N, C-alpha and C positions, 0 to 999 in steps of 0.2 A: 824694805828699803823703803824710804820716806820722800814723799813727794811732796815740795814745798816749791810755793810761787808765790810772789809779791810783785804788787801794781806797781809801775816806777812813775816818776813824777807826772800830776796834772791827771795819772788814770784813776779812776772809781775812786775820787776827792782826795786825793795826795797833795801833797803843795806842791807847784810845778816850782820847775829850775828853766829858764827857757836860756840861761846861756851854760846849761850843761854842757860837758864834751862826754864820749861814748864813755871813758873809761869813767869816769864821775858815777856810775852805776856801783862800783864796785865796794866803796862804807856802806852802803845802803843791801846788799848782799849779805856784808858780812855781820851786820847789824841785824840783823833779821835771822842769822845761823846764831849769833852768839845770845841774843835772846831764847831762843829755843833749845840751847844746850848742844849746839852741833859743830863739834869742833875740824871735821874735814866731809867734804862734802864732792860729791859733782856736778859742772853747771851743764844744763841745755839750753840753748835760744833758738825760736822760731825765726824767719822773718826778721825783724827789726831787735827783734832779741838775740840774734845770733852776735853781731857785734859785743852784746853788751858781754857775752858767756866769753867773746873770743880776749873780753878786758877784765875780766875774772880769770882767764886761763891763763893769760900773760902777766899778772900784777899780783896774784894771788896764791903763788907755787904750794905757799907752806901748807893754805888749807884746803885747798884743789886738788882731789885725784884724778880727774878727767875729762872732758869738756867735750861736748857733741851739738853740733851746729847741722840746722835741718832749715833750709830753702837760705840760706843767708847769703847779704850782699856782700860782695870783695871789698875791701877799702877803698876813697876816694881820688886815690893815687895809686889806684893799682899800674902799674905798667902792661903795656902789651895786650890788655884786654879792654873785647868790645860790648863795652857794656848793657847798650841800648838789643842789638840784635837778638829777634825774637820775645820781647819786651810788646804789649800790649800797645796800644795806639795809647788807650785813657792813662796808664799809665805813666810812659815817657812825656805827657803832657803832665804829670804831675813834678817830673822829675824837671824837664824846662820849669815850670814854676817853683823850685826848690832852687836853681843857678838864680834865679831871677829874684832873687829873697825876697824873706816876709809878710811884705805887703801883697806881692801877689798870690804866695802861696796859702796866704789866709784867703783870697779870694777867690781863689778855685775850691778850698776845702769848706771854705765856707756854701757853696752849692751844694754837697753833698753828694754828688755824681758819683758815681761808680761803672766803670765799663768790664758790665756784663760778658766779654771779649776775652778779660786777663784767668778768669776761671774755666777751663777746661771743664768737660760732659767726667770728668773724676771728681775733680772738686765738689762741681753741681751734687752729684749721686753723695757725696762724702758730706757735707753740709745738711742735703736730706735725712741725713741718717747717725748712723755714728760720732758725726762731729754736728748735728744739730746746734747744740745744746751754745757753739762759739758766740753764733748768732746774738747770746742773750749776754755771754761777755764782754764782747764788742759795743753793745750797748749800753751797756753798762758804764766801761769804762770813758765812754766817749760821754754821757750825762749832760758833760759840763762844758761843752765845747772843744770841737778841734784842735785848742790848743797845744794839747799833750802831743796829738799826732804831729803839728806842726812843730814840737821843737825836737818830737825822735828825728822826722825827716832833716831839717837842719843842723843838727847834729853828728847825724852821719855822712854830710859833705863838705864838714868841716874834719882838721886832723884829728884823729881816733883816741890820742894819748896814749899810745903804745906802741911795741915793737913787734911783731907777728914772730919775728926770728928767736923774741925771747921766751917764748913759747917752749915748755919741756915735757908738758905732763901730756899725758895722750890724750890723742882727739879723732875723732869721726866726725866725717865731714859727709852729711846726706842732702840731696838733690834729688829731684823731678827731673826726667830729661825732658818733661812736656809744659814744665813750670814759665808763664808770663807773663808774668811781676817780680820776680827775679831769675832770670833766663838762666839755665843749668853751666852757662859759662864763670859762673861767680863763683859755684861750687871746687867747679874743677878748677880753677886759679889759688880759692884757699889752700886746696889740697896739696898741690904744687908749692906754697910759701910756705905753710905751717909746717915746721919741723918732725919729721915722723907720721904723719897725718895719714889716716887711711879714709879710703874713701869710697861709698855708697850711695851710686846712683840709681835711681827707682826706673825703671821702662816705662813709656808711657803717663807718670805722673805729673802732676803738676803742682800746684804752692801749697795747696791744701789735703789732697788725697795722699801727698806722701808721706801726711802721718797717723795715716792707719798704717802705715809698719812701723809704729812705734814701739807693740809686743816685743818684734822681733831683734827691736836694737839694745834689749836689754839684756839677752842672751849674747849679744855680739857685746858687747860691752863687756863682760863678767868673765867669756872665754879671752878673748883679746886684752884687756888690760887687768882681768885680775880683782875686778871689785866684786 
């Protein structure tokens, strides 16, 4: 198995695309795959990458074998979902800024503040241990400023450009039960609304330390989906 990753627009020195929708990630993903000679692939998205992986699963079933969404938010029009229950106060303020528009969001992100209560003790342990490299990736991705993050957050709040019901590939939805950035009910909603989705809820895990379970998910994918 080969693991491939690519920066989204404005991250890591890539060109910005401020009006991109969630579904606009697909041409980029397929271009990377084509350049590397990859005809078929599974997709995995964590957090803000989750909706992009959903887009690939919905719109590129000929190339996408299966999809995994970890700590992923549900779409903005998710009926019956209490989006903020269990969300850390700082993350809720960020969502308020998203709703207020780009100027308010840029002002908030420009302060470079983060609500430490958004991370569980397990999240902090992961970031101090096996996932300590993650901070360096974030620093490199945002070296040119917060525009990429703002574009991402605003895109997630607009229509995503595809129908979840169109997904026909095998899907695994993974969420930490104690996630305070994207609360677990988002994962539960996705698992209930993506056809045939299988759900794994990791007890006591937060937004980051749920990724420690990653090595266990590969056998799950192979066993359930035959890839």
